[in-house]
N, C-alpha and C positions, 0 to 999 in steps of 0.2 A: 749727178746722182743717178745710179742705175734704177731702172724700173722694169716691171713685168706687165705684159699685156696678155699674151696667150701662153699658157703653161704647157710645154712639151711633155712633161712627165705627168703621170696620172696622180693627181692629188685628191685626197679625201678629206671631207669635213663631216664626219658622222660618228654617232655613238655605237653603231652596229658592231657586234663582236667584242665587246669589252671583256677583259679578263681580270681576275683578282691578282694582285701583286704580292710578291714575297720579299722578305728581308734579305739583303745581300749577305754573302759569306764574308767573314772577317779574314779569311785566308786567301792569299793570292796564289793562283795555280798557273803553272806553265802548260803549254799545249801538250808537252810530252807527259806531264803528270796526268792530265785528263785522259790521254790515250792509255797510259798504264793502268789507271783505276778502272777504266772501261773493260780492259782485257782481263783484269783480275776478277772483276764482278762476273764476267761471262764464265770464267773458269771455276771459281770457287763458290759462288752463291748457291744456296739450296735450291732456288727456283730456276736456275740456269737462264737468266734473262737473255733475250736475243739482242744481237747487235743493233737491230733496227729500233727496238724499244729504248735502249740506252742512248742511242743517238738522238731520238726524239726528246728524251728527258734532258739531255745536255742542251739542246736548242732551247727548250722551254725554260731551263734554268737561266740561260743567258738573257732571255727576254724578261723573265720575272725579276732579275737582278736590277733592271732599270727602274723598277717601281713606277712604271708608266702604264696605266690601264688601256691605253690606246695603241701601243706597239704590240704587234702580234704576228706570230708565224703560223702559216696555213699549209697543211698538206694539200695535195691536189684535190682530194675529196672534200676537205674542209673549205678550200677556196671556192669550189663549186657551190657549196651550201651558202657561204658568205655572199658570194656574188648574186645568187638568186634572191637572198634577203635584201641586198642593196637595190636590186632592180625590181623588188616587190613582186617576184614571180613565185607562185604557190601551186600546190597540187591539192585538189579537194573538190567540193561542190560549190564553194563561193558564197557562203552566208555568214553574217555576223549575228550572234545570238545574244540575248539579254533576258535575265530573269525578272519577272514582274508579277507581283501578287501570287507567288508560289507556282508560277507557270513559266515555261520557257517559250519565248517568242523569237521569230526571225526579225531582228531589228533592221537589217539591211541586206540587200542582194546585190552582189557585184556584177556590173554590166559585163556581158559576154561569158559569164561563168555557166557551168552546167545547171545551176539552180535557176538562173535567169532564163535559160533556154527551155527549162522544164515548166516555167510559169509560176514558180514560187514567188511569193510577194512579201514585202515588209508588212508586219502585223499578223502574219500567219502564226498560229500557235503550233509548236512542234509537239506532236502526240506520241509518235513511235518511230524507232529506227530499226530496220530489219526485224519487224514484228515484235520488238521489245519496247514496252512503254517507257517513256522518259519521266513520267509523273513521279515527283519526289526526288528526282536526280538533280545534280548541279549542272551548271552550264559546262563546266570542265568535263564532266562525265558525258554529256551530250556531244561535245566536240570530239572526244575520243571515239565515240560510236560512229560519228560521221566521217572520221578520218580513215584513210586507206591508201593503197598504192594506186598510181596512175593506171587507168584502164579497168579497175575493179568497179563493181556496181554496188549501190546501196538503195534500199527501199525506204522511202520516207512517207509518213502520213502526217498531214497538217490539218488543223481546224481553221475554217474560214467562213465567217458569217453563219455559224451554226451548222455547217456541213463539213464532212471529211473529204479531203483531197489527197489522193495517192500519187506518188511520182517515183519512178525508178530512174536513178541518175547514174551516169558513168563518170567517175572521178577523172578529172583531167587538169592540165596546167592552165593557169590564167594569170593575168597581171592585174594587180590592184591599181585602180586609176591614179595616175600621177596628178592630174588636174581635174577639179570639178568646178563648174561655173554655172551661175544662174542669176536672174534678176530677183532682187528682194522687193521690187516695186518702187515706184516714184523715182525711177532712174538711178536707184542705188544698186550697184552691181557687186556680186560676191564671187570671189575666186579662191578656191582652196587648193593649196599645193601640199601633197602628202609626203613627198620625198624628192630630193634633188638627184633623181636617177638619170640614166642616159636618156637624152631627148626631152628632159623636163623643160628646158628653156624654150625649145621650139613649140612644144605643146602649150606652154604658158602664153607665148605670144599669139598663137593661133586662137586660143580661147579669149584672150584679152581683146583681140581685134573684133571678134564676134560681139562681145559685150559693148564695145565702143560703137560699132555699127548699129546696134539696136537702140542706142541712146544712153548716155552716161553722164551723171552729174557728180558722182563720187564712187570710189572703189574700196571695197573691203578685201584685203588679202589675208587669208587664214593660214597661219603657219603653226598652229597649235598641234602638238604631238608629232611635229616633223623633226626627226632626229638628225637630218643633214643629208650628205651625199657628196657629189662631185663639185669641186670648186668652180670649174669652168661653167657648170650649169647655173650657179649663183651669179657669176659674171654676166651670163647671157640674160638672165631675168632682170638684174639691176639695170642693164642697158636700156630697158624700156622706160626708165624714169630719171636717169642721170645723164646729162649731156656730156660732161667730161669731168675728169678729176681722178682722185685716188679712191678706189673702192675699199681698200684695207691696207694697213701697214704690216708687212711680213717681216718678222725678226728671226734670224737664224741663231745657231748655237754660239756664234762669235759676236752676237749683238748687232750685226749689220741690219739696218732697216731698209728694205727694198719695197717701195710703194707698188702696190698692184693697181695699175691704172685702168681706166674704163672710158670708153667713148660710146655715147648713145644718144637718146632723145629725151625730151622733157614732156610732161603732161600738164594740161591746164586744170585738171580736176584734183581735188584733195584725195589722199590715200590714207587708209587706216589699216594697221596691221594687228591681227589678233595673235597673241603669244601666251604661252603658259610654261610651266616647269619642265615640260618635255620638248619645248622648242630649243634645239641645240645646234651648235656648230655652224653649218652653212645657213641655217635659219637665223642664227644670231648675227652672223656676218652681214646678211642681207638686211635684216631689221635695223641693225646699228647704222649701216650706211644710209638707208632711206631716211632715218631720223636725223642723222648728222647733216644731211643736205637739205633738211627742211621739207622733204617730200611727204613724209608720213608721220603720224602719231601712233604710238604703240599702246594697245589696250589689252588688259588681261592681268597676268601675274608674272612675277620674275622668271626669267628664262633659266635654263639649266646651268650654263656657265662652262662651256667647252670652247676655249679660244685657241686651240692648237690645230695644226694641219699635219696630215699624214701623207707620205708618198708610198705608192705601191711598187714593189720591186719583185721581179721574178728571179728566184734563186737558180743559178745555172745548173745545179745538181738536182733540182726538183723542189717544188713548192713555191710559196710566195711569202714576202715579208712586208708587213704594213708598219712603217716607221714614222714616228713623230719627228718632223724635221724643222718646223717653224711654229712660232706663236703669232697670232694676228691681233691687231688692234683696230678699232674703228677709225674712219677718216680723221676724226678729231683726237685720236690717240687714246681713246678709252679702252682700258683693259677689260676683256670679257672672261678670260679663263679663271675658273673657280669663283667668279663673282656674278656672272650673268648680267642681263640687262633689266633695269627697273622700268616698268611701263609708265607712260605719261598719265594714263588713267587706270588706276588699279581696280580690278573687278574680279571677284571670285565666282566660280561656277560657270560651266561652259555655256549654258543657255543664257545666263545673265550677261556674260561677256558679249555674246552675239547681239543681244538686244541693245546693250550699251553702245556697241559699235554702229549699229543701224541708226540709232538716234543721233549719235555724233556725226554720222554721214548725212544727216538731214532727213531721215525717214521718220514718218509719224504714224503710219497705218500698219498695225500689227495683227497677225492672226497666229494664234498658238493652239496646236492640237496635241493633246497629251494622252498617253496610255499605250499598252501593249509594248512596253520596253523602250519607248522613244518619246521625245518631244520634238515637234516640227514647228519651226518658226519661219513663216513666210517661205516655206518650201525647203528649208535646210533642216536635215534630220540630225538629232543628237541622241546617243544612247542615254537612257535615263530610267532607272528602276523605281517603281512605286511612285510615279509622279501623281497618280490618281488613286484614291481609295473610295470604296463605296460602302455606305451604311444605310440599311433600310431603304434601298432603292435610290438614295441620293449620292451623287458624285461629289467628291471633295478634291480640290487641287492643292498641291504642295504650296504652302504660303510663300516660300521663297520665289517660286515661279510667278505666283500671283502678284507679288510686289514688283518683280522685274517687269512684268507685262504692264503694270499700272504706273511705272515710274515712281514707285514709292519705296520707303524704307520701313522696316518693322523691327520690333524688339520686345523683350519681356520685362515688365516693370514689377519687380518683386514686391514692392511696398503695397501695391494695389492688386497684385495677382492678375494683371491684365496684359493683353497683347496691345502694344502701342503701334499704330499704323499712321505714318506721316506721308502726306502727299499734297503738293501745291500749297504749302504753308498752312495746311490744316492737319490737326492731330485728332485721331480717334482712339479711344481706349475701350477695349472690349474684354470683359471677363473671359478667362480661358475656358470656362464651362458654358459659355453662351451657345445657344442653338445656332448652328451655322459654322461653328468651329469644331474640329475633331482632332484629337491627338492620338497618334499611333506610332509605336516604336520610337518615341522621342521626337517625332516630326509633327509639326502643326499643319493642319489642312484647313482650307476654307471652302465653303460652298459658293458657287457662282452667284446665288441669290444674295448672300450677305456681301460678297465682294461688290456686286452691282450697287449696293447702297452707298458704298464708299467711292465708287468710280462711275460717275455718270457716263452714259453712252456705251457701257460694256454690254456686249451681246454674247450669248452662250447657247450651246446645244450639246446634247449627249446622245450618241448613236453608235451602235455596234462596238461598244467598249471604248470609244474615243470621246474625250471631252474637248470641245472646240470653243475657244474664246476669241473674240475680235474686239479691237479698240481703235 
């Protein structure tokens, strides 16, 4: 049986650049007919279409006829944009925004970006852009105001701890981090991979080695929202955990199964992989392989379901063609395309998924900080709007977060009009109008004081708009 180890062609496993498909024509046309129609349209049509426009339309028509959302033709300009997206290269100031309690906050600042160099920080409230207030505006409006050409400047005013801070930033290019790693405590290590871009495997191994050298009892790999990338990068990452065998089965248009082999090493510690509905393609290939080899458990929600591979080809006369040429199956022959991967432990909600993975990995000590557009769990930031509300000077935490932190479940019991909170084989029923509970916009919130009655050992503090709870 033939097998593949290193792929000489550029193969993609990504969702980037998806197009809508069109129904195929029922009429078969010859090459001469296509040329005749093109010339007649150029000569007779009212708008006098250019030859270039008609050629582009003909190419797009061929691509659309395949009814394949992943096969795509790129002009030189479109390829540059696609490649930048694949490599996570952007132009701007480098902030992630989130709306919280009718205010726009900087949820995160990208390392090495103009915003980071200017000293902007997560939790800063965005007040104005170029002397125009953002009060009452949407996050989309704020992003538009902050966007601009490389080399142009923008004046930003943020609020921080009751004071205003002004920064004039020059928009420039930067790369979104491929890998983010840190310790969650108790030797539970966390490694997030944002995209399988060029160099992802080397960066992953570099960060993994740092985590191992600092002491590791278990590893959480976060592939949520990772839409894929290059197949060879997925191979390189898998080699950190699989000694030898088949990484995936690649099946071509003739039905030939060519195993994609891998040679690497094994780890002595358990691995847990976080997945969600936006984990796709290379993320699914890696996740499926790690589970099939018994290396990892999958935690989160069902993945996207893109189980096909694309090859990138340069068109001799100009442009690039991304062509679906193979379908892949997991080492055990499980189909991924249009099905996705079902997690071993199903959990909804990004924060809840992270906490569940931490506990599965052996962690017991949790610190959760909520507010200003984010929730931070043991140092890992997650965008989260309205996690905390305040009434008469008292802070209330979203009950979903409170339950996740406490290792509890909750629900509404209609017959008694009560919130039912279950933890450690104990059940507490609380009337929804009880002091310590607050309902806003359909979400139930709980005060730390009431939560502490149900969860012994819970500690909390409220300072500078951030509610912190530890257990």
